[in-house]
Every structure is written in C-alpha cells, then in structure tokens.
N, C-alpha and C positions, 0 to 999 in steps of 0.2 A: 525808709527809702523804697523798699519793695512796693509798698502800697501806692506811692506816688508814681512809680514806673508802671505798675499795673493799670492804674487809673488813666495814665497818659496814653497807653497802648489801646485800651478799650475806647477811650474818647476819640482817638485818631481813627480807629476802625469804624465807629459809628458815624463820624463826620465824613469819612471816605464814602461809605454807603449812601449817606444822605446827599453828598455832592453828586454821586452818580445818578441818583433818582432825579435830582434837580436839573442835571444836564439833559436827561431824557425829556423831562417836562418842558424845559426851555426849547428843545428841538421841536417838540410838538407845537408849542405856542408860536415859534418862528414860522413853521410850515403853515399854520392857520392864518397867521398874519399876512403871509405872502399871498394866500388864496383870497383873503379879504381885500387886499390892495388891488389885485387883478380884477376882482369883481367890481370894485369901486370905479376903476378906469373904464371897464366895459359899460357899466351902468351910466357913467357920465357921458360916454360917447353916444349911447342910445338916447339918453335924455336930450342931448344936444341935437341929434338927428331928427327927433320926433317932437321937439318943443315940449318936452316933459310928458310925452304920451298923447298930446292933443292932435297930432297929425300922423298919418301912416309913415312908417320908417322907410318904405321903398325896398325893404329886404324881401327878396323873392323866396317863397317857400319852396323847398325841394319837391320835385315830382315824386309821387309814390312809386315804390318799387313795382315793376310789372309782375303780373301773376306768372308763376312758373308754368312752363309748358307741361301739359298732362303726359304721363307716361304712355307710350304707344301700346296699343292692345297687342297681346301675344296672339299670334295666329297659328292654329294647328295646321301644319303643312301636309299636303297630300303627296302622293307618289311623284317623284321627280323634283320636288321642291327642296329636298334636303340633300341634294347632290347625287341622287340616284341617276345613273346614266342609262338612257334607253337605246343609245346607239353605241356599238362597240368601237374600240380604237381602230383606226384605218391602218391596214398593213399592205405591203406590196402585192399587187394582183387581186385585191379585194374588189368586188363589184356590188351591184345592187342586190344580188342574190343573197348576200351576207346579212342584209337588214332583216330584223324581225318583222313579223306580220303587222304589228302595231305601228312601227315606224314607217313601213311601206305604205300603209293606209293613210297616214298623216301627210305624206308627200305625194299622194295621188299616183302611186306606182302600182 
C-alpha cells in the first residue's frame, strides 16, 4: 500500500512540474503566434498597397533628426562682465563727484 501511495505522490509531483513547464511553453508559443498573425496582416496590407512590391507604397520616409545645436563656447569674462559694479549705489545728496575716475571718463565728465 505504501509503495502505491509513494508512487502516486511522486507521479503527481512530476506531472505537476511538467504541466507548469508546458504552460510556460504554451504561453511563449501563443505570444509568438500573436506576433506572426500581426506580421501577416501587416505584410498583406503592404503587398496589397504595392501590388506585391512592384510599385511604390507611397509611404513617406520620416525626415532625419536634425543635428543637435553645438554647445556655446565658454567665454572668459573680463572686468565688469561677472557682475562687478563700476558705479557705486546712489544715495541722497550724491553727485558726479562721487564717481570714480574711470566712470567719469566713460561718461565724458
């Protein structure tokens, strides 16, 4: 009796494992079948539109991607370009005499 029970359990275990493998294989086959069916439809449409490849399909090729813009050159900035202020903040009662000699020369003073 025990031998029959052991054999039955082992056989059921092996068949369960095999069934799982077959399910996975079936899922893979179904997926491939779906891809092939879709390819068949697309090819049929192409063949119909081009008379089996004997005339152009009229399908427009996409334009190539434009070349990317080159990176702008880095410029080494001189004095005043990086936020350096040549003219002091204006305060109440401040006149032209407060300007530095460089800024006075620039403004013709």
